[in-house]
N, C-alpha and C positions, 0 to 999 in steps of 0.2 A: 180313359187312359186305361190298361192292363197291367196287372202288378203280378209280380213271379213269388204263387204261395207255398209251393212244395216238388219238388221232384220225385219218383218214384223206383226203388227199386226192390227186385224180389230175391227172399232170402230163403235160405236151406232150413236154419236154425235160426230161430228167430232174438232166442235169448245169447244166442252167440255173440250175431250181429248186433246186441243192445249194448253187450257187456263192453266190445270194441269200440265203437262206437262213442261210449262214455270213456271210456280209456281214452281215446287216440282224440277226441276233439268237444269231449266234456259237454255231451249232446244228451239230454233223457228226454224222456217222452212226456211231451205236452198235451196230449189227444192218445186216446185207445180207442181202437170198437174192435171186439170181439163176437165173430157170428159163425157158425156150426162148421163152414168149409174151410176159412181164413179169419187173419185178424191182420189188422192196419196200425200199424203204430209211427205216430208220427212225431219226431224229435227234433228238439231246439235248443237251443241256449239264449243265455241274455244278451246276447251281441247280434241277436236277429231275428226277424220275425218270420222269413224263409225256413219252411221246414223240408226235413228227408224223411218221406214216407217209406216206409220196409214194410210190404205185402207177403205174409208168409201163410202160404197154401198149405192147409196139411193135411198128413199124408201122400205127400208128395215124395218119393224116393232118389230121382232121379237129378242131379244139380243141372242147374241154368245154363245154357248158353249164353256168352253175352255178341255174338254175331260180328259180323263186321262196320254193324253200326254206331256201337255204343262207346264214347272216348273215356271221358273222366267226369265226376263231379269233384267241384275245383272249392278251396277253404281261402281267408287268409289269415295271418298268426301275425302279432308284431316283430317274431325274431326269428328266422327257419331254421339258424342252428341249433336254436337252444331247443324248439319246439322239437325237433328230427332227435338230440339229443336225450326229451323229456320222454319221446315215444319208446327207443330203444331202451333205458330205465325201467318201461314198465313192462320191457318181454318183446314189444311188438318189434316189425322189421323195415324199418322207413330203408327207403334206395337212398341212392347217394344223392347231397346235395348237390346242384348245379346252380349257373349263373348265365345270365343271356347279360350282354353288352353289346351297347350300341360300334359303329364306326370310329367315334369318336374316346370310345373306351368308356362311355357312362351306364353305368347300371342299370338294366330297364328290368331284370328279374331275377332273384333268387329264388328257389323253389326245391321241392322233391318229391315224390309221388310214394305213395303208399298201398297194398291192397289191403281191404277188406276181408272177411273172411272167407264171402263167397267171389273174391279176386277181381270185384268192381276198383278201378284204379281211382284213384283221390290225389289230384293235385295238392298241394300245400306250399301256400307263396306267399311270401311275406311281402305285409304292405308298404307298399313301394310305389310312386308313379299312378299307371292306370288300375294299379291291384291296391291302392288302397282300401 
């Protein structure tokens, strides 16, 4: 059976991205590979074994484009409202907190989005229902 081990995104400024992911999601470098032309930094924390791989191509000056195929990466947290407030206090800029409710008024999802330094969308979902 297959097991998801990582998702990769390309970043313009590796240190800026490492700082963002540490502040926003407590993701630290679990493994790093430095090569002459590029660096791979694999991020994770104690809550998950899946990693976010940041690829930094040294010497690239122009920003990456996301095209029309990239959607977002999602993480789950205990309390979306508190986590959003924490990010604001750190000087980050999460978007508005939102809720999806079913026809019966029951909560389906509570979440917000935040953009990383390269403009990648990250959805922050409260652990509830399908998103435990």
